[in-house]
NULO-950602 format. One line per 8 residues: number of its first residue (from 0); their letters; for each residue x, y, z of C-alpha. Coordinates in steps of 0.02 Angstrom, whole numbers. Layout:
NUM> a> X/Y/Z; ...
This chain:
0> maykqeva> -127/446/-1101; -228/589/-1026; -272/739/-1130; -382/893/-1128; -539/909/-1232; -540/1048/-1360; -686/1124/-1452; -697/1080/-1637
8> vdgaapet> -684/1223/-1760; -793/1226/-1917; -858/1049/-1882; -684/971/-1880; -639/844/-1746; -533/918/-1605; -354/861/-1608; -207/871/-1484
16> esgrltkp> -26/906/-1530; 9/718/-1522; -116/684/-1658; -241/596/-1545; -425/631/-1579; -526/697/-1434; -710/665/-1404; -819/819/-1425
24> pldadatk> -886/882/-1258; -1057/815/-1210; -1204/930/-1229; -1314/971/-1081; -1441/834/-1120; -1309/699/-1136; -1222/761/-979; -1382/748/-880
32> laemgytq> -1404/570/-946; -1224/525/-902; -1253/583/-723; -1379/440/-708; -1257/317/-785; -1318/309/-965; -1246/350/-1137; -1337/442/-1274
40> dmhrnfsv> -1387/298/-1391; -1541/373/-1475; -1547/523/-1590; -1641/676/-1526; -1754/691/-1680; -1916/734/-1591; -1977/911/-1559; -2100/958/-1420
48> wsvlgvsf> -2240/945/-1552; -2183/772/-1602; -2178/712/-1421; -2346/790/-1391; -2407/698/-1545; -2350/532/-1474; -2419/569/-1304; -2588/632/-1361
56> altnswfg> -2607/504/-1499; -2583/365/-1371; -2693/436/-1231; -2822/502/-1359; -2960/515/-1229; -3105/542/-1345; -3055/386/-1445; -3043/291/-1280
64> isaalitg> -3220/342/-1234; -3282/277/-1403; -3190/113/-1396; -3242/69/-1218; -3417/140/-1222; -3502/-27/-1188; -3437/-29/-1009; -3493/146/-972
72> insggpvl> -3670/136/-1039; -3709/-16/-932; -3627/47/-773; -3700/222/-759; -3751/277/-929; -3725/461/-975; -3700/510/-792; -3549/396/-777
80> ivygiili> -3465/459/-939; -3501/644/-914; -3452/657/-731; -3327/516/-736; -3224/610/-865; -3217/760/-747; -3163/651/-600; -3031/555/-698
88> alistcvg> -2967/717/-778; -2935/789/-605; -2847/628/-551; -2747/630/-712; -2694/807/-678; -2618/748/-516; -2536/601/-608; -2468/719/-741
96> islselvs> -2396/837/-609; -2313/693/-519; -2235/623/-679; -2185/793/-743; -2090/837/-582; -1989/676/-590; -1949/682/-776; -1902/864/-758
104> smpnaggq> -1780/815/-621; -1719/652/-697; -1757/639/-886; -1727/462/-941; -1808/341/-1065; -1827/216/-924; -1947/332/-835; -2026/253/-681
112> yvwasela> -1904/113/-648; -1751/229/-660; -1834/351/-540; -1872/207/-418; -1690/154/-432; -1628/331/-395; -1750/370/-255; -1779/206/-159
120> pmgysdla> -1682/169/2; -1520/77/-31; -1578/-94/23; -1736/-89/-80; -1687/7/-235; -1644/-143/-346; -1805/-238/-317; -1913/-80/-322
128> ayltgwfs> -1836/-28/-488; -1848/-204/-559; -2033/-232/-517; -2076/-54/-575; -1996/-93/-743; -2094/-253/-761; -2258/-172/-713; -2235/-28/-834
136> wagsifts> -2182/-137/-980; -2325/-262/-949; -2444/-114/-940; -2385/-52/-1107; -2405/-223/-1188; -2583/-239/-1122; -2622/-64/-1181; -2567/-105/-1360
144> asvalglg> -2672/-265/-1354; -2827/-170/-1295; -2809/-37/-1430; -2783/-167/-1564; -2941/-256/-1506; -3040/-95/-1512; -2983/-68/-1692; -3017/-245/-1743
152> saavgcyq> -3193/-239/-1670; -3227/-71/-1755; -3170/-135/-1925; -3275/-296/-1914; -3423/-195/-1845; -3419/-82/-2000; -3421/-233/-2113; -3567/-309/-2017
160> lshpdlvi> -3668/-150/-2027; -3655/-159/-2218; -3692/-345/-2215; -3831/-370/-2086; -3838/-559/-2112; -3661/-579/-2047; -3643/-652/-1872; -3480/-591/-1799
168> kpwmvvva> -3364/-730/-1737; -3215/-703/-1623; -3092/-762/-1756; -3148/-620/-1870; -3101/-492/-1738; -2936/-581/-1702; -2887/-576/-1887; -2922/-390/-1895
176> yevfnlva> -2827/-369/-1729; -2672/-453/-1800; -2680/-347/-1959; -2680/-185/-1861; -2541/-249/-1748; -2436/-292/-1901; -2467/-123/-1985; -2418/-29/-1824
184> ylfncygk> -2262/-137/-1812; -2205/-96/-1990; -2236/90/-1970; -2130/93/-1810; -1984/11/-1898; -1932/175/-1978; -1868/294/-1847; -1845/441/-1962
192> ilpfvskl> -2028/456/-2003; -2092/433/-1824; -2087/620/-1778; -2187/663/-1933; -2308/518/-1905; -2336/566/-1723; -2382/744/-1771; -2493/681/-1912
200> amwaslvs> -2581/562/-1791; -2619/706/-1672; -2691/818/-1807; -2788/672/-1880; -2866/644/-1710; -2912/826/-1689; -2984/842/-1864; -3085/680/-1842
208> ftviiitv> -3151/742/-1674; -3205/907/-1752; -3292/825/-1900; -3387/702/-1788; -3435/828/-1653; -3510/942/-1788; -3588/811/-1900; -3678/700/-1775
216> pakapthq> -3777/832/-1681; -3818/923/-1842; -3887/769/-1929; -3974/684/-1781; -4165/683/-1814; -4203/705/-1629; -4106/761/-1475; -4109/706/-1297
224> sakfvfan> -4151/822/-1153; -4020/897/-1037; -4093/788/-897; -4054/632/-999; -3875/685/-1029; -3832/754/-856; -3949/658/-737; -3990/490/-816
232> fvnntgws> -3908/348/-719; -3917/173/-794; -3872/18/-693; -3876/-142/-797; -3734/-225/-702; -3835/-327/-578; -3756/-234/-432; -3890/-174/-312
240> qngiafiv> -3782/-28/-257; -3771/107/-388; -3609/169/-309; -3522/3/-346; -3592/5/-524; -3524/182/-548; -3352/131/-483; -3330/-23/-591
248> glintnwa> -3391/79/-740; -3253/204/-712; -3139/82/-802; -3208/158/-961; -3159/336/-926; -3000/287/-837; -2940/189/-988; -2968/344/-1091
256> facldcat> -2840/438/-985; -2713/299/-966; -2530/296/-1019; -2481/471/-970; -2304/411/-946; -2281/386/-1133; -2192/552/-1159; -2070/516/-1019
264> hmaeevpr> -2000/370/-1118; -1956/488/-1263; -1839/587/-1148; -1683/531/-1242; -1755/578/-1411; -1802/759/-1381; -1693/911/-1339; -1712/988/-1167
272> permipia> -1825/849/-1103; -1833/923/-930; -1941/1061/-1004; -2019/983/-1159; -2086/822/-1080; -2187/909/-943; -2266/1020/-1077; -2314/864/-1176
280> imstvalg> -2386/777/-1023; -2492/920/-957; -2551/969/-1132; -2608/788/-1158; -2717/797/-1001; -2791/963/-1056; -2827/908/-1232; -2890/740/-1171
288> fttswfys> -3017/818/-1054; -3077/949/-1177; -3103/829/-1323; -3177/683/-1223; -3300/786/-1120; -3370/887/-1262; -3374/733/-1375; -3470/631/-1245
296> vamffsmk> -3598/768/-1214; -3627/794/-1399; -3648/607/-1430; -3772/582/-1286; -3876/730/-1344; -3881/651/-1517; -3925/471/-1479; -4099/400/-1503
304> dleqlskt> -4103/236/-1408; -3978/205/-1266; -4031/25/-1239; -3999/-20/-1419; -3818/32/-1406; -3777/-113/-1293; -3876/-237/-1401; -3813/-188/-1571
312> stgvpile> -3765/-333/-1686; -3609/-239/-1739; -3536/-253/-1564; -3483/-70/-1577; -3598/49/-1478; -3527/209/-1552; -3557/143/-1729; -3740/110/-1683
320> lfhqalvr> -3749/287/-1613; -3684/356/-1777; -3812/253/-1871; -3955/316/-1759; -3900/498/-1787; -3862/493/-1973; -3990/355/-2017; -3883/311/-2168
328> kagaivle> -3764/164/-2151; -3636/240/-2266; -3625/396/-2162; -3605/297/-2000; -3465/193/-2079; -3374/349/-2138; -3377/424/-1962; -3322/260/-1886
336> sliiitgt> -3183/257/-2015; -3120/420/-1941; -3117/337/-1768; -3019/191/-1843; -2892/312/-1918; -2875/397/-1750; -2858/231/-1662; -2725/175/-1787
344> gclfasht> -2623/326/-1738; -2652/276/-1556; -2583/102/-1591; -2432/178/-1681; -2395/279/-1526; -2424/132/-1412; -2295/29/-1509; -2170/171/-1500
352> wqarlcws> -2197/179/-1313; -2184/-8/-1276; -2027/-25/-1383; -1941/113/-1284; -1990/36/-1120; -1929/-136/-1171; -1763/-68/-1237; -1726/45/-1091
360> fardrglp> -1764/-91/-964; -1662/-219/-1061; -1506/-108/-1060; -1512/-122/-870; -1531/-310/-892; -1706/-318/-818; -1776/-438/-949; -1729/-611/-1015
368> aswylskv> -1613/-598/-1166; -1572/-417/-1119; -1410/-431/-1218; -1518/-451/-1373; -1659/-328/-1332; -1547/-184/-1281; -1474/-151/-1453; -1520/2/-1558
376> dktlgipl> -1525/-26/-1745; -1406/107/-1812; -1482/105/-1985; -1664/124/-1936; -1629/226/-1780; -1745/126/-1667; -1731/-19/-1542; -1789/-142/-1675
384> rahtvscf> -1764/-301/-1577; -1862/-236/-1426; -1996/-173/-1543; -2010/-341/-1634; -2020/-445/-1476; -2147/-327/-1395; -2256/-332/-1549; -2244/-522/-1559
392> ivgvlgll> -2307/-535/-1379; -2453/-419/-1421; -2494/-534/-1568; -2495/-688/-1457; -2605/-603/-1328; -2733/-571/-1462; -2760/-759/-1477; -2833/-759/-1300
400> ylgsytaf> -2987/-676/-1371; -3027/-839/-1458; -3042/-924/-1290; -3120/-794/-1178; -3181/-617/-1211; -3192/-591/-1022; -3014/-645/-990; -2948/-530/-1127
408> nsmvtaci> -3045/-384/-1055; -2960/-413/-890; -2798/-356/-974; -2880/-188/-1009; -2906/-163/-824; -2733/-228/-789; -2653/-103/-905; -2732/40/-804
416> vllyisys> -2686/-25/-631; -2510/-90/-673; -2466/80/-742; -2531/167/-588; -2427/50/-479; -2274/91/-585; -2307/276/-557; -2335/257/-371
424> vpivclli> -2179/159/-327; -2056/303/-368; -2179/428/-292; -2181/333/-128; -1991/325/-135; -1990/514/-165; -2100/548/-14; -1990/435/94
432> kgrnniph> -1830/517/34; -1905/692/47; -1963/800/-94; -1831/932/-56; -1688/806/-51; -1679/788/-239; -1624/916/-371; -1782/1006/-434
440> gpfwmgpf> -1807/1023/-619; -1885/1173/-710; -2057/1096/-677; -2085/1091/-490; -2252/1124/-405; -2200/1136/-222; -2343/1102/-99; -2466/1067/-239
448> glfanvvl> -2347/936/-307; -2351/852/-136; -2542/852/-144; -2534/776/-318; -2416/639/-256; -2533/592/-115; -2685/588/-232; -2594/474/-354
456> clwtlftl> -2546/350/-217; -2720/344/-140; -2801/325/-313; -2683/183/-355; -2735/91/-196; -2918/127/-236; -2907/59/-413; -2808/-95/-359
464> imysfpvv> -2951/-145/-246; -3109/-80/-331; -3063/-121/-513; -3043/-303/-458; -3230/-313/-423; -3340/-407/-548; -3412/-293/-679; -3580/-384/-675
472> mpvkagnm> -3677/-485/-550; -3713/-626/-516; -3535/-689/-545; -3508/-836/-663; -3356/-909/-746; -3401/-820/-907; -3415/-644/-833; -3288/-651/-690
480> nyvsvvya> -3160/-512/-677; -2994/-605/-695; -2882/-453/-671; -2815/-525/-508; -2754/-675/-607; -2665/-555/-727; -2579/-468/-580; -2527/-636/-510
488> vvtgvalg> -2455/-696/-678; -2357/-534/-709; -2290/-528/-531; -2250/-716/-532; -2153/-706/-697; -2058/-550/-637; -2012/-628/-468; -1973/-794/-547
496> ywwtrgkr> -1844/-714/-661; -1782/-607/-518; -1740/-757/-407; -1669/-866/-546; -1563/-735/-634; -1616/-553/-623; -1556/-527/-445; -1378/-562/-501
504> tfrtrher> -1382/-474/-670; -1494/-322/-648; -1389/-164/-659; -1394/-58/-502; -1377/132/-499; -1198/115/-439; -1152/-10/-574; -1224/107/-706
512> reglqgsg> -1110/250/-650; -959/142/-629; -984/59/-798; -1003/228/-884; -846/299/-800; -749/143/-851; -811/157/-1030; -767/340/-1037
520> sseetcva> -592/311/-970; -556/177/-1098; -624/283/-1242; -512/428/-1198; -360/323/-1239; -413/278/-1414; -298/333/-1554; -366/388/-1723
528> r> -321/269/-1859
């Protein structure tokens, strides 16, 4: 029986004369979500500061520079890091603008794959959305694995510095890796504390950055010249062309600015996401550039022996730099502990991100066992099943380190490029459809947005090719860049599931809207009991 909705008074449920309960009208955020065919399943507990905390804690560019320093110092030295940060920050600004425009127009936890579904031509929208979802989720899994490895290596490196006779074995790093992965899993199981934890992680990062950037230059016994910091190019890669060495070394700085889509997947947990998410994304880029550039310059001015950084027995170049500057082992370990705290916040944010990606993609039946992964735990307020499965996969990937450090590192490169591909697919669809043929959100950059879109697509193509080059020469089985194999495995698994089942079960944009309308119609006939 049809009825009219009425507004509740003093918090009471609206009621018709026949005694039937009506559903309260949807708010603007839920209405926008319903227009894309989705219901409001998550609570909007996050503020703009909380979302910024998640976004910045995950990207955490200055931490990324520290964790991946070994690649940079061998593929360009200070020049690569100092100028590479500027280059990648400019690219990331274009990435941020492109993502912000789309999330402002179509805020949804699915992010890239939902945009691809909405924007792609009719005959290609299903496959485009499906592959985008797989690439983005795989990228998030590889990101969590790479962060956990950085933390595991840092923890074991600190122990080795205080016990010089210890020879670090891969299993030691893997054990530490699994411990950090488990801790991050447990923290993410409690949805109510996540907004607070995300803000705490952001401030912990900024405080740690401030302490380190003041302490290290102040305590360093000697300082390098400006020429060393801004003009010293180091090529220990074996590549005869310095340009190639510089490009493959950019993986270091690029990883430090990866995962800018993180905030977009919180779109169903923050009020007014069309405004709040772009603020979080662009603020992350600005904070990332400011912290990482000044941090790098300060560290290079304070170091004593660049060559020793790559040969340190701790396996952690930034820890060796701290030791050179402070001389005292205890002081170096304390500063490295601040980086570990910052990185732990980064891993917390990465788990939050990967769980939302898995859950949102599963509710459109894009993954095996989607019926299981798409459920939100009402008690904890999080997609617990998606979170558990994602973390389990991260744990399994850590075991690869026991077999091949080189193969594991290929996943770091893959997390960068797969995410770029997931950004570029909806952008290409947008350009084909026409930028003015979609409803613009509050964040819309006009012609500059078009420029940003083109830069993102060109950079994606560039990284897909150039980041597949070997990092060192001559190439051997032990130092080969296996990222192409990672691409093949991810694409093969995705297409394999698509042809065996996904093609029939993946929910199209029309099915989403029809399903929601059917659900709404049936709910309106419910009688209060």
